[in-house]
PDB file with SEQRES, HELIX, SHEET and CRYST1 records, atoms N, CA, C and O in Angstrom:
SEQRES   1 A   70  MET ILE THR VAL ASN ASN TYR GLU GLN ALA ASP SER ILE          
SEQRES   2 A   70  VAL SER LYS ASN LYS SER LEU ARG TRP ASP GLY TRP ASP          
SEQRES   3 A   70  ILE VAL GLN PHE LYS ALA ASP ALA SER ALA GLU TYR ASP          
SEQRES   4 A   70  LYS ARG GLY VAL ARG TYR ASN ASN LYS TRP GLY PHE GLU          
SEQRES   5 A   70  LYS ARG TYR SER PRO ASP ARG GLU GLY TRP ARG VAL PRO          
SEQRES   6 A   70  ASP GLY PHE ILE ARG                                          
HELIX    1 AA1 TYR A    7  LYS A   16  1                                  10    
HELIX    2 AA2 ALA A   34  TYR A   38  5                                   5    
HELIX    3 AA3 ASP A   66  PHE A   68  5                                   3    
SHEET    1 AA1 2 ILE A   2  VAL A   4  0                                        
SHEET    2 AA1 2 TRP A  62  VAL A  64 -1                                        
SHEET    1 AA2 4 LEU A  20  ASP A  23  0                                        
SHEET    2 AA2 4 ASP A  26  ALA A  32 -1                                        
SHEET    3 AA2 4 LYS A  48  TYR A  55 -1                                        
SHEET    4 AA2 4 VAL A  43  TYR A  45 -1                                        
CRYST1    1.000    1.000    1.000  90.00  90.00  90.00 P 1           1          
ATOM      1  N   MET A   1     -59.409  64.363  31.700  1.00  0.00           N  
ATOM      2  CA  MET A   1     -58.345  65.353  31.777  1.00  0.00           C  
ATOM      3  C   MET A   1     -57.574  65.148  33.084  1.00  0.00           C  
ATOM      4  O   MET A   1     -58.122  64.767  34.118  1.00  0.00           O  
ATOM      5  N   ILE A   2     -56.302  65.415  32.978  1.00  0.00           N  
ATOM      6  CA  ILE A   2     -55.430  65.330  34.143  1.00  0.00           C  
ATOM      7  C   ILE A   2     -54.730  66.674  34.290  1.00  0.00           C  
ATOM      8  O   ILE A   2     -54.428  67.328  33.292  1.00  0.00           O  
ATOM      9  N   THR A   3     -54.472  67.089  35.518  1.00  0.00           N  
ATOM     10  CA  THR A   3     -53.783  68.347  35.765  1.00  0.00           C  
ATOM     11  C   THR A   3     -52.320  68.066  36.069  1.00  0.00           C  
ATOM     12  O   THR A   3     -51.992  67.280  36.958  1.00  0.00           O  
ATOM     13  N   VAL A   4     -51.459  68.715  35.323  1.00  0.00           N  
ATOM     14  CA  VAL A   4     -50.014  68.618  35.521  1.00  0.00           C  
ATOM     15  C   VAL A   4     -49.583  69.934  36.142  1.00  0.00           C  
ATOM     16  O   VAL A   4     -49.776  70.996  35.550  1.00  0.00           O  
ATOM     17  N   ASN A   5     -48.997  69.869  37.341  1.00  0.00           N  
ATOM     18  CA  ASN A   5     -48.743  71.120  38.048  1.00  0.00           C  
ATOM     19  C   ASN A   5     -47.272  71.513  38.150  1.00  0.00           C  
ATOM     20  O   ASN A   5     -46.932  72.406  38.926  1.00  0.00           O  
ATOM     21  N   ASN A   6     -46.394  70.870  37.388  1.00  0.00           N  
ATOM     22  CA  ASN A   6     -45.018  71.362  37.369  1.00  0.00           C  
ATOM     23  C   ASN A   6     -44.441  71.274  35.962  1.00  0.00           C  
ATOM     24  O   ASN A   6     -44.814  70.412  35.167  1.00  0.00           O  
ATOM     25  N   TYR A   7     -43.527  72.182  35.682  1.00  0.00           N  
ATOM     26  CA  TYR A   7     -42.975  72.300  34.332  1.00  0.00           C  
ATOM     27  C   TYR A   7     -42.244  71.033  33.903  1.00  0.00           C  
ATOM     28  O   TYR A   7     -42.368  70.627  32.747  1.00  0.00           O  
ATOM     29  N   GLU A   8     -41.493  70.399  34.787  1.00  0.00           N  
ATOM     30  CA  GLU A   8     -40.713  69.216  34.417  1.00  0.00           C  
ATOM     31  C   GLU A   8     -41.616  68.095  33.914  1.00  0.00           C  
ATOM     32  O   GLU A   8     -41.305  67.447  32.914  1.00  0.00           O  
ATOM     33  N   GLN A   9     -42.721  67.867  34.596  1.00  0.00           N  
ATOM     34  CA  GLN A   9     -43.666  66.828  34.170  1.00  0.00           C  
ATOM     35  C   GLN A   9     -44.325  67.221  32.848  1.00  0.00           C  
ATOM     36  O   GLN A   9     -44.490  66.378  31.965  1.00  0.00           O  
ATOM     37  N   ALA A  10     -44.699  68.479  32.706  1.00  0.00           N  
ATOM     38  CA  ALA A  10     -45.316  68.947  31.459  1.00  0.00           C  
ATOM     39  C   ALA A  10     -44.334  68.819  30.299  1.00  0.00           C  
ATOM     40  O   ALA A  10     -44.719  68.385  29.213  1.00  0.00           O  
ATOM     41  N   ASP A  11     -43.072  69.189  30.511  1.00  0.00           N  
ATOM     42  CA  ASP A  11     -42.070  69.094  29.457  1.00  0.00           C  
ATOM     43  C   ASP A  11     -41.813  67.642  29.076  1.00  0.00           C  
ATOM     44  O   ASP A  11     -41.563  67.346  27.908  1.00  0.00           O  
ATOM     45  N   SER A  12     -41.870  66.751  30.027  1.00  0.00           N  
ATOM     46  CA  SER A  12     -41.711  65.321  29.748  1.00  0.00           C  
ATOM     47  C   SER A  12     -42.835  64.824  28.850  1.00  0.00           C  
ATOM     48  O   SER A  12     -42.592  64.047  27.927  1.00  0.00           O  
ATOM     49  N   ILE A  13     -44.053  65.261  29.109  1.00  0.00           N  
ATOM     50  CA  ILE A  13     -45.205  64.880  28.290  1.00  0.00           C  
ATOM     51  C   ILE A  13     -45.032  65.403  26.867  1.00  0.00           C  
ATOM     52  O   ILE A  13     -45.261  64.672  25.904  1.00  0.00           O  
ATOM     53  N   VAL A  14     -44.630  66.663  26.732  1.00  0.00           N  
ATOM     54  CA  VAL A  14     -44.439  67.266  25.411  1.00  0.00           C  
ATOM     55  C   VAL A  14     -43.343  66.537  24.639  1.00  0.00           C  
ATOM     56  O   VAL A  14     -43.506  66.263  23.450  1.00  0.00           O  
ATOM     57  N   SER A  15     -42.236  66.223  25.294  1.00  0.00           N  
ATOM     58  CA  SER A  15     -41.122  65.589  24.597  1.00  0.00           C  
ATOM     59  C   SER A  15     -41.429  64.150  24.170  1.00  0.00           C  
ATOM     60  O   SER A  15     -40.784  63.638  23.255  1.00  0.00           O  
ATOM     61  N   LYS A  16     -42.388  63.493  24.805  1.00  0.00           N  
ATOM     62  CA  LYS A  16     -42.735  62.112  24.474  1.00  0.00           C  
ATOM     63  C   LYS A  16     -43.855  61.993  23.444  1.00  0.00           C  
ATOM     64  O   LYS A  16     -44.158  60.887  22.995  1.00  0.00           O  
ATOM     65  N   ASN A  17     -44.473  63.105  23.061  1.00  0.00           N  
ATOM     66  CA  ASN A  17     -45.598  63.085  22.131  1.00  0.00           C  
ATOM     67  C   ASN A  17     -45.275  63.942  20.909  1.00  0.00           C  
ATOM     68  O   ASN A  17     -45.111  65.157  21.026  1.00  0.00           O  
ATOM     69  N   LYS A  18     -45.185  63.318  19.752  1.00  0.00           N  
ATOM     70  CA  LYS A  18     -44.809  64.035  18.533  1.00  0.00           C  
ATOM     71  C   LYS A  18     -45.840  65.080  18.120  1.00  0.00           C  
ATOM     72  O   LYS A  18     -45.507  66.024  17.404  1.00  0.00           O  
ATOM     73  N   SER A  19     -47.076  64.925  18.558  1.00  0.00           N  
ATOM     74  CA  SER A  19     -48.110  65.884  18.161  1.00  0.00           C  
ATOM     75  C   SER A  19     -48.123  67.123  19.048  1.00  0.00           C  
ATOM     76  O   SER A  19     -48.910  68.039  18.807  1.00  0.00           O  
ATOM     77  N   LEU A  20     -47.268  67.171  20.069  1.00  0.00           N  
ATOM     78  CA  LEU A  20     -47.244  68.297  21.003  1.00  0.00           C  
ATOM     79  C   LEU A  20     -45.991  69.134  20.822  1.00  0.00           C  
ATOM     80  O   LEU A  20     -44.939  68.640  20.414  1.00  0.00           O  
ATOM     81  N   ARG A  21     -46.133  70.419  21.137  1.00  0.00           N  
ATOM     82  CA  ARG A  21     -44.988  71.333  21.133  1.00  0.00           C  
ATOM     83  C   ARG A  21     -45.296  72.468  22.104  1.00  0.00           C  
ATOM     84  O   ARG A  21     -46.438  72.644  22.529  1.00  0.00           O  
ATOM     85  N   TRP A  22     -44.284  73.218  22.439  1.00  0.00           N  
ATOM     86  CA  TRP A  22     -44.446  74.394  23.292  1.00  0.00           C  
ATOM     87  C   TRP A  22     -44.633  75.639  22.435  1.00  0.00           C  
ATOM     88  O   TRP A  22     -44.010  75.769  21.382  1.00  0.00           O  
ATOM     89  N   ASP A  23     -45.477  76.542  22.878  1.00  0.00           N  
ATOM     90  CA  ASP A  23     -45.581  77.892  22.337  1.00  0.00           C  
ATOM     91  C   ASP A  23     -45.666  78.807  23.548  1.00  0.00           C  
ATOM     92  O   ASP A  23     -46.747  79.032  24.091  1.00  0.00           O  
ATOM     93  N   GLY A  24     -44.522  79.334  23.968  1.00  0.00           N  
ATOM     94  CA  GLY A  24     -44.477  80.066  25.226  1.00  0.00           C  
ATOM     95  C   GLY A  24     -44.768  79.092  26.353  1.00  0.00           C  
ATOM     96  O   GLY A  24     -44.091  78.071  26.478  1.00  0.00           O  
ATOM     97  N   TRP A  25     -45.761  79.392  27.171  1.00  0.00           N  
ATOM     98  CA  TRP A  25     -46.148  78.501  28.268  1.00  0.00           C  
ATOM     99  C   TRP A  25     -47.304  77.579  27.879  1.00  0.00           C  
ATOM    100  O   TRP A  25     -47.733  76.758  28.690  1.00  0.00           O  
ATOM    101  N   ASP A  26     -47.809  77.701  26.660  1.00  0.00           N  
ATOM    102  CA  ASP A  26     -48.908  76.854  26.199  1.00  0.00           C  
ATOM    103  C   ASP A  26     -48.373  75.551  25.608  1.00  0.00           C  
ATOM    104  O   ASP A  26     -47.358  75.542  24.911  1.00  0.00           O  
ATOM    105  N   ILE A  27     -49.062  74.467  25.893  1.00  0.00           N  
ATOM    106  CA  ILE A  27     -48.802  73.206  25.210  1.00  0.00           C  
ATOM    107  C   ILE A  27     -49.757  73.189  24.019  1.00  0.00           C  
ATOM    108  O   ILE A  27     -50.961  73.387  24.182  1.00  0.00           O  
ATOM    109  N   VAL A  28     -49.220  72.954  22.824  1.00  0.00           N  
ATOM    110  CA  VAL A  28     -50.018  72.998  21.607  1.00  0.00           C  
ATOM    111  C   VAL A  28     -50.035  71.616  20.970  1.00  0.00           C  
ATOM    112  O   VAL A  28     -48.990  71.007  20.743  1.00  0.00           O  
ATOM    113  N   GLN A  29     -51.238  71.134  20.686  1.00  0.00           N  
ATOM    114  CA  GLN A  29     -51.406  69.869  19.972  1.00  0.00           C  
ATOM    115  C   GLN A  29     -51.782  70.192  18.533  1.00  0.00           C  
ATOM    116  O   GLN A  29     -52.721  70.950  18.291  1.00  0.00           O  
ATOM    117  N   PHE A  30     -51.055  69.622  17.577  1.00  0.00           N  
ATOM    118  CA  PHE A  30     -51.337  69.835  16.165  1.00  0.00           C  
ATOM    119  C   PHE A  30     -51.764  68.515  15.550  1.00  0.00           C  
ATOM    120  O   PHE A  30     -51.105  67.490  15.723  1.00  0.00           O  
ATOM    121  N   LYS A  31     -52.880  68.553  14.827  1.00  0.00           N  
ATOM    122  CA  LYS A  31     -53.362  67.375  14.112  1.00  0.00           C  
ATOM    123  C   LYS A  31     -53.510  67.751  12.650  1.00  0.00           C  
ATOM    124  O   LYS A  31     -54.329  68.602  12.301  1.00  0.00           O  
ATOM    125  N   ALA A  32     -52.718  67.119  11.796  1.00  0.00           N  
ATOM    126  CA  ALA A  32     -52.766  67.404  10.369  1.00  0.00           C  
ATOM    127  C   ALA A  32     -54.123  67.013   9.794  1.00  0.00           C  
ATOM    128  O   ALA A  32     -54.672  65.962  10.121  1.00  0.00           O  
ATOM    129  N   ASP A  33     -54.651  67.878   8.931  1.00  0.00           N  
ATOM    130  CA  ASP A  33     -55.943  67.631   8.293  1.00  0.00           C  
ATOM    131  C   ASP A  33     -56.022  68.539   7.064  1.00  0.00           C  
ATOM    132  O   ASP A  33     -56.033  69.764   7.192  1.00  0.00           O  
ATOM    133  N   ALA A  34     -56.076  67.940   5.881  1.00  0.00           N  
ATOM    134  CA  ALA A  34     -56.085  68.715   4.638  1.00  0.00           C  
ATOM    135  C   ALA A  34     -57.269  69.682   4.561  1.00  0.00           C  
ATOM    136  O   ALA A  34     -57.156  70.732   3.929  1.00  0.00           O  
ATOM    137  N   SER A  35     -58.387  69.356   5.182  1.00  0.00           N  
ATOM    138  CA  SER A  35     -59.554  70.234   5.122  1.00  0.00           C  
ATOM    139  C   SER A  35     -59.330  71.541   5.878  1.00  0.00           C  
ATOM    140  O   SER A  35     -60.100  72.486   5.708  1.00  0.00           O  
ATOM    141  N   ALA A  36     -58.302  71.612   6.700  1.00  0.00           N  
ATOM    142  CA  ALA A  36     -58.022  72.827   7.465  1.00  0.00           C  
ATOM    143  C   ALA A  36     -57.648  73.989   6.561  1.00  0.00           C  
ATOM    144  O   ALA A  36     -57.783  75.148   6.955  1.00  0.00           O  
ATOM    145  N   GLU A  37     -57.180  73.696   5.351  1.00  0.00           N  
ATOM    146  CA  GLU A  37     -56.791  74.760   4.422  1.00  0.00           C  
ATOM    147  C   GLU A  37     -57.969  75.672   4.111  1.00  0.00           C  
ATOM    148  O   GLU A  37     -57.772  76.857   3.841  1.00  0.00           O  
ATOM    149  N   TYR A  38     -59.172  75.152   4.142  1.00  0.00           N  
ATOM    150  CA  TYR A  38     -60.371  75.920   3.786  1.00  0.00           C  
ATOM    151  C   TYR A  38     -61.223  76.269   5.005  1.00  0.00           C  
ATOM    152  O   TYR A  38     -62.355  76.731   4.861  1.00  0.00           O  
ATOM    153  N   ASP A  39     -60.690  76.052   6.183  1.00  0.00           N  
ATOM    154  CA  ASP A  39     -61.421  76.324   7.426  1.00  0.00           C  
ATOM    155  C   ASP A  39     -60.781  77.529   8.117  1.00  0.00           C  
ATOM    156  O   ASP A  39     -59.556  77.632   8.171  1.00  0.00           O  
ATOM    157  N   LYS A  40     -61.599  78.437   8.643  1.00  0.00           N  
ATOM    158  CA  LYS A  40     -61.043  79.631   9.282  1.00  0.00           C  
ATOM    159  C   LYS A  40     -60.254  79.290  10.550  1.00  0.00           C  
ATOM    160  O   LYS A  40     -59.468  80.113  11.018  1.00  0.00           O  
ATOM    161  N   ARG A  41     -60.448  78.099  11.112  1.00  0.00           N  
ATOM    162  CA  ARG A  41     -59.684  77.676  12.282  1.00  0.00           C  
ATOM    163  C   ARG A  41     -58.411  76.922  11.906  1.00  0.00           C  
ATOM    164  O   ARG A  41     -57.629  76.551  12.782  1.00  0.00           O  
ATOM    165  N   GLY A  42     -58.198  76.693  10.613  1.00  0.00           N  
ATOM    166  CA  GLY A  42     -57.037  75.945  10.149  1.00  0.00           C  
ATOM    167  C   GLY A  42     -55.739  76.724  10.313  1.00  0.00           C  
ATOM    168  O   GLY A  42     -55.707  77.951  10.210  1.00  0.00           O  
ATOM    169  N   VAL A  43     -54.675  75.979  10.570  1.00  0.00           N  
ATOM    170  CA  VAL A  43     -53.341  76.581  10.697  1.00  0.00           C  
ATOM    171  C   VAL A  43     -52.355  75.774   9.860  1.00  0.00           C  
ATOM    172  O   VAL A  43     -52.576  74.600   9.565  1.00  0.00           O  
ATOM    173  N   ARG A  44     -51.285  76.421   9.493  1.00  0.00           N  
ATOM    174  CA  ARG A  44     -50.233  75.745   8.737  1.00  0.00           C  
ATOM    175  C   ARG A  44     -49.022  75.621   9.650  1.00  0.00           C  
ATOM    176  O   ARG A  44     -48.538  76.612  10.196  1.00  0.00           O  
ATOM    177  N   TYR A  45     -48.542  74.399   9.809  1.00  0.00           N  
ATOM    178  CA  TYR A  45     -47.391  74.134  10.671  1.00  0.00           C  
ATOM    179  C   TYR A  45     -46.529  73.067  10.002  1.00  0.00           C  
ATOM    180  O   TYR A  45     -47.037  72.022   9.595  1.00  0.00           O  
ATOM    181  N   ASN A  46     -45.243  73.325   9.890  1.00  0.00           N  
ATOM    182  CA  ASN A  46     -44.307  72.392   9.225  1.00  0.00           C  
ATOM    183  C   ASN A  46     -44.800  71.986   7.835  1.00  0.00           C  
ATOM    184  O   ASN A  46     -44.770  70.810   7.472  1.00  0.00           O  
ATOM    185  N   ASN A  47     -45.252  72.972   7.070  1.00  0.00           N  
ATOM    186  CA  ASN A  47     -45.727  72.758   5.695  1.00  0.00           C  
ATOM    187  C   ASN A  47     -46.932  71.834   5.590  1.00  0.00           C  
ATOM    188  O   ASN A  47     -47.153  71.224   4.544  1.00  0.00           O  
ATOM    189  N   LYS A  48     -47.707  71.724   6.653  1.00  0.00           N  
ATOM    190  CA  LYS A  48     -48.940  70.922   6.623  1.00  0.00           C  
ATOM    191  C   LYS A  48     -50.077  71.751   7.195  1.00  0.00           C  
ATOM    192  O   LYS A  48     -49.888  72.551   8.110  1.00  0.00           O  
ATOM    193  N   TRP A  49     -51.264  71.541   6.635  1.00  0.00           N  
ATOM    194  CA  TRP A  49     -52.466  72.161   7.172  1.00  0.00           C  
ATOM    195  C   TRP A  49     -53.041  71.256   8.248  1.00  0.00           C  
ATOM    196  O   TRP A  49     -52.965  70.030   8.157  1.00  0.00           O  
ATOM    197  N   GLY A  50     -53.619  71.882   9.274  1.00  0.00           N  
ATOM    198  CA  GLY A  50     -54.227  71.098  10.339  1.00  0.00           C  
ATOM    199  C   GLY A  50     -54.912  71.998  11.344  1.00  0.00           C  
ATOM    200  O   GLY A  50     -55.126  73.187  11.108  1.00  0.00           O  
ATOM    201  N   PHE A  51     -55.247  71.396  12.470  1.00  0.00           N  
ATOM    202  CA  PHE A  51     -55.928  72.108  13.549  1.00  0.00           C  
ATOM    203  C   PHE A  51     -55.098  72.011  14.821  1.00  0.00           C  
ATOM    204  O   PHE A  51     -54.452  70.998  15.087  1.00  0.00           O  
ATOM    205  N   GLU A  52     -55.132  73.094  15.603  1.00  0.00           N  
ATOM    206  CA  GLU A  52     -54.408  73.127  16.864  1.00  0.00           C  
ATOM    207  C   GLU A  52     -55.372  73.166  18.037  1.00  0.00           C  
ATOM    208  O   GLU A  52     -56.471  73.714  17.953  1.00  0.00           O  
ATOM    209  N   LYS A  53     -54.929  72.574  19.122  1.00  0.00           N  
ATOM    210  CA  LYS A  53     -55.627  72.677  20.395  1.00  0.00           C  
ATOM    211  C   LYS A  53     -54.589  73.135  21.406  1.00  0.00           C  
ATOM    212  O   LYS A  53     -53.516  72.541  21.517  1.00  0.00           O  
ATOM    213  N   ARG A  54     -54.906  74.179  22.134  1.00  0.00           N  
ATOM    214  CA  ARG A  54     -53.966  74.748  23.106  1.00  0.00           C  
ATOM    215  C   ARG A  54     -54.385  74.408  24.526  1.00  0.00           C  
ATOM    216  O   ARG A  54     -55.565  74.424  24.880  1.00  0.00           O  
ATOM    217  N   TYR A  55     -53.375  74.102  25.321  1.00  0.00           N  
ATOM    218  CA  TYR A  55     -53.566  73.845  26.741  1.00  0.00           C  
ATOM    219  C   TYR A  55     -52.736  74.883  27.491  1.00  0.00           C  
ATOM    220  O   TYR A  55     -51.521  74.743  27.635  1.00  0.00           O  
ATOM    221  N   SER A  56     -53.410  75.918  27.961  1.00  0.00           N  
ATOM    222  CA  SER A  56     -52.747  77.013  28.668  1.00  0.00           C  
ATOM    223  C   SER A  56     -52.768  76.729  30.166  1.00  0.00           C  
ATOM    224  O   SER A  56     -53.750  76.197  30.683  1.00  0.00           O  
ATOM    225  N   PRO A  57     -51.699  77.077  30.859  1.00  0.00           N  
ATOM    226  CA  PRO A  57     -51.694  76.842  32.304  1.00  0.00           C  
ATOM    227  C   PRO A  57     -52.611  77.828  33.020  1.00  0.00           C  
ATOM    228  O   PRO A  57     -52.805  78.962  32.584  1.00  0.00           O  
ATOM    229  N   ASP A  58     -53.161  77.362  34.121  1.00  0.00           N  
ATOM    230  CA  ASP A  58     -53.917  78.238  35.008  1.00  0.00           C  
ATOM    231  C   ASP A  58     -53.289  78.113  36.397  1.00  0.00           C  
ATOM    232  O   ASP A  58     -52.151  77.658  36.511  1.00  0.00           O  
ATOM    233  N   ARG A  59     -53.986  78.494  37.428  1.00  0.00           N  
ATOM    234  CA  ARG A  59     -53.427  78.472  38.787  1.00  0.00           C  
ATOM    235  C   ARG A  59     -53.039  77.065  39.236  1.00  0.00           C  
ATOM    236  O   ARG A  59     -52.153  76.900  40.074  1.00  0.00           O  
ATOM    237  N   GLU A  60     -53.700  76.058  38.680  1.00  0.00           N  
ATOM    238  CA  GLU A  60     -53.445  74.680  39.108  1.00  0.00           C  
ATOM    239  C   GLU A  60     -52.463  73.950  38.192  1.00  0.00           C  
ATOM    240  O   GLU A  60     -51.954  72.893  38.564  1.00  0.00           O  
ATOM    241  N   GLY A  61     -52.190  74.483  37.022  1.00  0.00           N  
ATOM    242  CA  GLY A  61     -51.275  73.843  36.085  1.00  0.00           C  
ATOM    243  C   GLY A  61     -51.921  73.675  34.721  1.00  0.00           C  
ATOM    244  O   GLY A  61     -52.865  74.385  34.378  1.00  0.00           O  
ATOM    245  N   TRP A  62     -51.403  72.729  33.948  1.00  0.00           N  
ATOM    246  CA  TRP A  62     -51.926  72.444  32.616  1.00  0.00           C  
ATOM    247  C   TRP A  62     -52.925  71.305  32.712  1.00  0.00           C  
ATOM    248  O   TRP A  62     -52.627  70.274  33.316  1.00  0.00           O  
ATOM    249  N   ARG A  63     -54.090  71.467  32.135  1.00  0.00           N  
ATOM    250  CA  ARG A  63     -55.078  70.380  32.067  1.00  0.00           C  
ATOM    251  C   ARG A  63     -54.958  69.759  30.679  1.00  0.00           C  
ATOM    252  O   ARG A  63     -55.314  70.379  29.677  1.00  0.00           O  
ATOM    253  N   VAL A  64     -54.450  68.524  30.634  1.00  0.00           N  
ATOM    254  CA  VAL A  64     -54.231  67.826  29.368  1.00  0.00           C  
ATOM    255  C   VAL A  64     -55.009  66.510  29.385  1.00  0.00           C  
ATOM    256  O   VAL A  64     -55.282  65.973  30.458  1.00  0.00           O  
ATOM    257  N   PRO A  65     -55.367  65.986  28.215  1.00  0.00           N  
ATOM    258  CA  PRO A  65     -56.079  64.711  28.162  1.00  0.00           C  
ATOM    259  C   PRO A  65     -55.243  63.571  28.756  1.00  0.00           C  
ATOM    260  O   PRO A  65     -54.017  63.563  28.647  1.00  0.00           O  
ATOM    261  N   ASP A  66     -55.922  62.624  29.376  1.00  0.00           N  
ATOM    262  CA  ASP A  66     -55.261  61.475  30.003  1.00  0.00           C  
ATOM    263  C   ASP A  66     -54.396  60.700  29.003  1.00  0.00           C  
ATOM    264  O   ASP A  66     -53.378  60.124  29.386  1.00  0.00           O  
ATOM    265  N   GLY A  67     -54.790  60.683  27.735  1.00  0.00           N  
ATOM    266  CA  GLY A  67     -54.075  59.913  26.725  1.00  0.00           C  
ATOM    267  C   GLY A  67     -52.633  60.354  26.505  1.00  0.00           C  
ATOM    268  O   GLY A  67     -51.843  59.596  25.942  1.00  0.00           O  
ATOM    269  N   PHE A  68     -52.274  61.556  26.933  1.00  0.00           N  
ATOM    270  CA  PHE A  68     -50.898  62.026  26.776  1.00  0.00           C  
ATOM    271  C   PHE A  68     -49.971  61.458  27.834  1.00  0.00           C  
ATOM    272  O   PHE A  68     -48.752  61.487  27.666  1.00  0.00           O  
ATOM    273  N   ILE A  69     -50.523  60.948  28.910  1.00  0.00           N  
ATOM    274  CA  ILE A  69     -49.722  60.394  29.989  1.00  0.00           C  
ATOM    275  C   ILE A  69     -49.436  58.931  29.689  1.00  0.00           C  
ATOM    276  O   ILE A  69     -50.355  58.125  29.546  1.00  0.00           O  
ATOM    277  N   ARG A  70     -48.159  58.596  29.595  1.00  0.00           N  
ATOM    278  CA  ARG A  70     -47.785  57.208  29.277  1.00  0.00           C  
ATOM    279  C   ARG A  70     -47.150  56.546  30.457  1.00  0.00           C  
ATOM    280  O   ARG A  70     -46.771  55.377  30.379  1.00  0.00           O  
TER     281      ARG A  70                                                      
END                                                                             
């Protein structure tokens, strides 16, 4: 995990990764998965079922996986 401590850098990461989007101040990763339709953690986004992972900021910034940094 890497900590991103400013909005401009976080927004750059979100804009370069198709699986990421903003929801308020949270960075949300969506991974399509048909089995999510029958899972209580499943969500529907853009007419697809899948799972979300949220990265909420804390005092130090957003902690996101290293793989998002290109």
